C-alpha positions in Angstrom: -11.7 50.7 20.5 -10.7 48.2 23.3 -11.8 44.6 23.4 -14.0 45.4 26.4 -15.7 48.2 24.5 -16.3 45.9 21.5 -18.0 43.3 23.8 -20.2 46.0 25.4 -21.1 47.5 22.0 -22.1 44.0 20.8 -24.2 43.4 23.9 -26.0 46.7 23.6 -26.1 46.4 19.8 -24.6 49.8 19.1 -23.9 51.0 15.6 -20.8 53.1 15.7 -20.8 56.4 13.8 -18.3 59.2 14.2 -18.5 62.9 14.9 -15.5 65.3 15.0 -17.4 67.5 17.5 -15.8 66.7 20.8 -13.0 68.2 23.0 -9.5 67.0 22.3 -8.6 66.1 25.9 -10.4 63.0 27.2 -11.8 62.8 30.7 -11.6 60.2 33.5 -14.5 57.9 34.2 -15.0 59.4 37.7 -15.7 62.8 36.1 -18.9 61.5 34.4 -21.7 62.2 36.8 -24.8 62.9 34.7 -26.8 61.6 31.8 -28.6 64.4 29.8 -31.5 63.4 27.6 -32.4 65.4 24.5 -34.5 65.2 21.4 -33.0 65.8 18.0 -35.6 68.5 17.0 -35.1 67.9 13.3 -37.3 66.8 10.4 -35.7 63.4 10.0 -33.2 60.8 11.2 -30.9 61.5 8.2 -30.8 65.2 9.0 -30.2 64.6 12.6 -27.2 62.3 11.9 -25.9 64.8 9.4 -25.9 67.6 11.9 -24.5 65.6 14.7 -21.6 64.3 12.6 -20.8 67.4 10.6 -18.0 69.7 11.7 -20.1 72.6 10.5 -22.7 71.9 13.2 -20.4 72.1 16.2 -22.8 69.8 18.1 -22.8 66.1 18.9 -23.9 63.6 21.5 -22.6 60.3 22.8 -25.6 58.2 21.7 -28.6 58.6 19.3 -31.6 56.3 19.6 -33.9 56.3 16.5 -37.6 55.7 16.5 -37.1 52.0 15.7 -34.9 51.6 18.8 -31.6 51.4 17.1 -28.7 52.8 19.2 -26.0 54.7 17.5 -22.8 55.7 19.3 -21.6 59.1 18.0 -18.8 60.0 20.4 -17.0 57.7 22.8 -17.9 57.9 26.5 -14.5 59.1 27.6 -14.6 62.0 25.1 -16.4 65.3 25.9 -19.3 65.6 23.4 -20.9 69.0 22.7 -24.5 68.5 23.7 -25.3 70.4 26.9 -24.1 73.9 26.0 -24.6 76.7 28.5 -26.0 74.9 31.5 -26.2 74.6 35.3 -27.2 72.0 37.8 -26.4 72.4 41.5 -22.7 73.3 41.6 -21.9 72.2 38.1 -21.6 74.7 35.2 -21.5 73.8 31.5 -22.2 70.1 31.9 -20.6 68.8 28.8 -17.5 67.9 30.8 -19.4 65.9 33.4 -22.2 64.2 31.3 -23.2 61.7 28.8 -25.6 63.1 26.1 -28.3 60.9 24.7 -30.4 62.2 21.7 -33.8 60.7 20.9 -35.0 61.0 17.3 -38.0 63.3 17.5 -39.1 66.3 15.4 -39.5 68.4 18.5 -41.7 71.4 19.2 -40.7 73.3 16.0 -41.3 70.6 13.5 -44.2 68.5 14.8 -43.5 67.2 18.3 -44.2 63.4 18.4 -44.9 60.8 21.1 -41.8 58.7 21.7 -42.1 55.2 20.4 -42.3 52.3 22.9 -39.2 50.5 21.6 -37.3 53.8 21.6 -38.0 54.3 25.3 -37.3 50.7 26.2 -33.9 50.9 24.5 -33.3 54.2 26.3 -34.0 52.5 29.7 -31.6 49.7 28.8 -28.9 52.2 27.8 -29.3 54.3 30.9 -29.2 51.3 33.2 -26.0 50.2 31.5 -24.4 53.7 31.8 -25.6 54.1 35.4 -23.8 51.0 36.4 -20.7 51.7 34.3 -20.2 55.2 35.7 -22.0 54.9 39.1 -24.4 57.6 38.2 -27.2 58.4 40.6 -30.8 58.0 39.3 -31.5 61.6 40.3 -28.6 62.8 38.1 -30.4 61.7 34.9 -31.9 64.9 33.6 -33.5 66.6 30.6 -31.8 69.3 28.6 -34.5 71.7 29.7 -33.7 71.0 33.4 -30.1 72.2 33.0 -30.9 74.9 30.4 -34.4 76.1 31.0 -33.9 79.5 29.4 -33.0 77.9 26.0 -34.4 74.4 25.8 -37.6 72.5 25.9 -36.4 68.9 25.3 -37.1 66.1 25.8 -40.4 67.8 26.4 -43.8 67.1 28.0 -44.3 63.8 26.1 -41.2 62.3 27.6 -42.3 59.6 30.1 -40.3 60.5 33.2 -42.7 58.8 35.5 -42.2 55.5 33.7 -38.4 55.8 33.7 -38.4 56.6 37.4 -39.8 53.1 38.1 -36.4 51.9 36.8 -34.5 54.4 39.0 -33.9 56.6 36.0 -34.6 60.2 36.9 -36.9 61.1 39.8 -40.6 61.4 40.3 -42.8 62.3 43.3 -45.3 60.4 45.3 -48.8 61.8 45.6 -49.4 62.7 49.2 -52.0 64.5 51.2 -52.4 68.1 49.9 -50.4 70.6 51.8 -52.3 73.3 53.7 -51.1 76.5 52.2 -54.2 78.7 52.7 -52.4 80.8 55.3 -49.3 81.3 53.1 -49.3 84.5 51.2 -48.6 84.3 47.4 -45.3 86.1 47.7 -44.1 83.6 50.4 -45.4 80.6 48.4 -43.3 81.7 45.5 -40.3 82.1 47.7 -40.7 78.6 49.1 -41.2 77.2 45.6 -37.8 78.7 44.4 -36.2 77.5 47.6 -37.4 74.0 46.8 -36.1 74.2 43.2 -32.7 75.3 44.3 -32.6 72.4 46.7 -33.6 70.0 43.9 -30.8 71.4 41.7 -32.3 73.9 39.4 -30.5 77.2 38.7 -31.0 80.2 36.3 -33.6 82.2 38.3 -33.8 85.2 40.6 -36.8 84.9 43.0 -36.5 88.6 44.0 -37.3 89.8 40.5 -40.1 89.1 38.0 -38.0 87.9 35.1 -38.8 86.0 31.9 -36.3 83.4 32.8 -38.2 82.7 36.0 -41.3 81.8 33.9 -39.2 79.6 31.6 -37.8 77.8 34.6 -41.3 77.2 36.0 -42.4 75.9 32.6 -39.3 73.6 32.5 -40.2 72.2 35.9 -43.8 71.7 34.9 -42.8 70.1 31.6 -40.9 67.5 33.5 -43.2 66.9 36.5 -46.6 68.2 35.5 -46.7 67.9 31.7 -50.5 68.5 31.4 -50.2 71.9 33.2 -47.5 74.0 31.6 -48.5 77.5 32.5 -45.4 79.1 33.9 -47.4 80.0 37.0 -46.7 78.7 40.5 -50.0 77.2 41.5 -50.8 74.9 44.4 -50.1 71.7 42.5 -46.7 73.0 41.2 -45.7 74.1 44.6 -46.7 70.8 46.2 -44.7 68.8 43.6 -41.6 70.9 44.4 -42.1 70.3 48.1 -42.3 66.6 47.7 -39.2 66.4 45.5 -37.2 68.7 47.7 -38.0 66.7 50.8 -37.7 63.1 49.5 
């Protein structure tokens, strides 16, 4: 580790762990364009660390933040950690190469999904602001795992405070505006406009011409991020309006 990295680690109060689960060839700083936020989805912090650092697991991340706000660095920034998996966002495919992965300790939907702790989120904000500056990452390119892999993932989930983070230019949010007049738009056309908006925002993995399960999962992923109290998988008026506001920011 360089002297510079040691200074930064001390400033951010990182605890350095090690995972063997990263690609052999390092990447250049300019290739890092995204931050992807996950939850661990495991019963405990110990189990999460064990999985992220075991060669048997074949998964890792760059940083893990526990519920007490302690930040652990698992893989160095210039190494390609295995966290995003099969994924798409705009013109990018399989985002491991172009992203920093941050895991938040949380049992997840399968084991008793929890509210994130206040200190955990505050430390995440601090870490994201540091990484944004270091790699010149756009706020709109800080995403959830479910945004880039809506068919497979739900994390960081509907309890994740995207609206709060957006006040620090981490991720994006929408401004409530006057309701759109859509009474003359047929349902079929409303759906088409919705998917057009999602494509413009950056979402992929859908086919608006067919009624597919993956379309419903995509709508749920969008709602989980931007309308967490209304996760129906249906394109209603509010869901369409949010997509319109975001696509036309």
